[in-house]
N, C-alpha and C positions, 0 to 999 in steps of 0.2 A: 504494499500501500504506500511505501514510501516514495516511489516513482510515480503514482498515479493519484491524483488530489484534486477535485473541485477547485480550490484556491490556485492551483497551478494553471486554471484558465481564465483568470480573471484579467490578465494583461490584453486580453482580443479586444477589452473595453477600453483600452488607453490608446490616444491617437500618437504617443511618443514611442510605442512600442512597435507601430506600422514604421514609422520613419526610421527607426533603428534596424528593424529588418531588411528594409530597401535599402540600406547601406552596408558597405565592404564588400559589396559582390565584386568579382573578377572584372575588369574590362571588358573581355571579348562577351561576358553575360549580359552587360549592359545594354552593349551595342546588339547584338542577337536580338533582346527584349523589345528593344525600340523600332528596330525594323519589323518584327514580329507582329507587334500590335499595329502598326500602321498597315501591313499585308493582310493581315486577318479581318481586319476593319473594313478594308475596300473589297476584298474577295466576297466577305460575308454578305454584303448588301448589293454586289452587282445584279443578280438576279431578280430584285425588288426588295420591298421590306415587308414583312409578315411576320406572324407568331412564328414559325419554324426558323427563319431567317435569323429573328432577333435573337431567339434562345440558344440555337448554334454558335451564332457568332461570339455573343458575350460568355458563353461557356467554354469556347475556343480559346479566348483571350485569358479569361481567370485561369482556364487550365495551364496554359502555356506557361503563363507566371508561376504559377505553381511547380512545374517542373523546371523551370531554371532557379527557383528559391530552393529546391532540393538540391539541387547542382551544388549551390553554395552553401548548404547546410544549415539553411536558416528554416525554423519552424514555423514561419507563418505560411509554409504549406500546408499546414493542416488546415485553418480556415479556408483558403484559398481552392484547396479541393473540395473541401465540403460543399462549398456553393457551387465550383463548377459540377461536382457528381451528381447533385439534386437537379442541376438544368440537363445533364446529359441523359441523366434517367426518364426525362419527358421526351427527348429528342428519341431514343431509343426504342421508345413504348411504340412512337409513330412511324419508325422505320422499320417496326420488326426485329430488330436486333435483341433478342431476349436474353443472351448470355452477357451484352453490353450492359443492359439493367443488372443482373447479379454483379459484373466486375466494379461497378461503380457504387452498387450499395456496400460491396464487401471494402471498397476504398474508405468508405465512409466508416466503418465499425473497424480494419483492420489496419488503418494508415490516420487518417483525418483526425478520429476522435482522440485516439491513442498518442498522437503528436500535439495536440493540442492540449493534453490535461497531462503529459510527461513531464516531470523532472528533469531526465537525462538529456532530453531533446532540447529543454530549453535551456540548457546549461550551455555559458560560452564556448568551454570546449567541445570538439567534435571529434571523435575518432570512430573510422570505418573500420570494419572488422574483417579478415580472409577468412573464407571457408575452409574446413577440414573436412576428410573424409567423411565422417558422419554425419555431416551437414551437407555435402552432396546426395548421400544417400537418402536423407529426411526429404530435399529439396525434390528428390526424384518421386519418392511415393506422393507429395502433396500435390507434384504436376498431375500425376495421374489421376490421382483423385478427383481434382478440379475437373479434369478434360471428362471424365465421365460423366460428372453434374450437369455440368455445362452441354455438351453434346445430347444429353438425354432430354434436357431442358426443351433446347431448340428444336430437338427433333419431336417432341412431344407436340410443342407451339404451331410445328411446321413454318420456322423460321425461312423466307427464301433465300438466306445467307448461313446455313446452320452451319456448314464447315468451317468457314473463315470464321464466324462469329464467336464458336465455340473455344477454336484455338488461342484468337487473338486475345479474346477472355482468360482463359488458362493461363497464357503468359503473363498477363498482367496482373491476374492474381496472384499467380505465383512470386513474380516481383515486387506486389506489395509485401508480402510476409516476411521477404529478405529486405527490404528497405527499414521495416519497422523494426528487424535485428541490426541495421546498419549493417550489413554486409555489402561490401562494393561492387559483389556480382550483380547486384542487383540492376546495374547498368547494361550488363549483356540482354538480361532480359527485357529492360526498356527498349532497348535497340531491337531486339525481335520484334516486340511488341508493336512498336513504331513501324516497322515493315508489314506486319500481317494486318493492321489497322488501316493502313493505306489502302492496301488491297480490298479489305472489308466495304469502307466508305466509297471506292469505286464503285462495287459490286451495288453497293446500296444504291448508288447514282443511277446506275443502267437498269436498275429495279423501279424506278421511277419517282426517290424521294432524293433529289439533286443537293444533298446538302455538303457540298464541294468542300466549304469552309471547314470542315473537320479532316476532310482528306489533306488542305494543307496544314491546319493544325499537326498533324501527326507528322508531317514532313519538318515541320519546325522543331518537332518533338526530337526527331533524328538529329538535327543541328545542333541541339541542346546537348546531346548525349556525346558528341564529338567534342564540345567543349567541356563536357565532364571529363572526358579521356585527358583532356591535353593540359586543364589549367585548375580543375575541379580538387576541392579538399578531399574529396572521396579517394582520388588517386595520388594526388601530392600535398605534401606538407608547406603550408603557405607561412613566407617568412612575416615575423613581426614588424 
């Protein structure tokens, strides 16, 4: 209970906390963030302004900011991920990507809320971990369990993107578990999940729901992953 207390979430009510959380990022992260915001807003409303366009675009912008925050080890990703996930659940329900709904709900439960309430995530120090042999075995079992669940639900509900949706969600769910445990291997899962999600939202658009902004959001996620590999504290010690 020492690492998970209601009082640990009181910071989300303080404007000064948000200012602190958005400072101290790497220069490549700031450049990518600004370019990403402009790009997503432009693409999101190119096809017109409607409820789905607004929801998917805002969710994409907030979700992208969340991933860049994770790259910089900032716990603001908890509240950003929470808001983004709620909006993406609506988009996924409209487009029939049922496993994506599961993934977003699990992000809230496994990643967003624990990070918001966790003392260890909200400390100044951030120490990513390397996986050991038993961690790899456990991760494999978690992956298989998630895959069975997501594909089963997509098949039962007759999702038009059952295979892609289930695989993308499974990779994302496993990545969320690794992120919560602060394993740096999480970025290999985010990289794979980004690639699968790009394919998923292309197929979704071809099936009649042209929310192209989410495809471009995941392209930006991939660029953020490259930033993480080259300059993030997940892989490199920052100089004081």
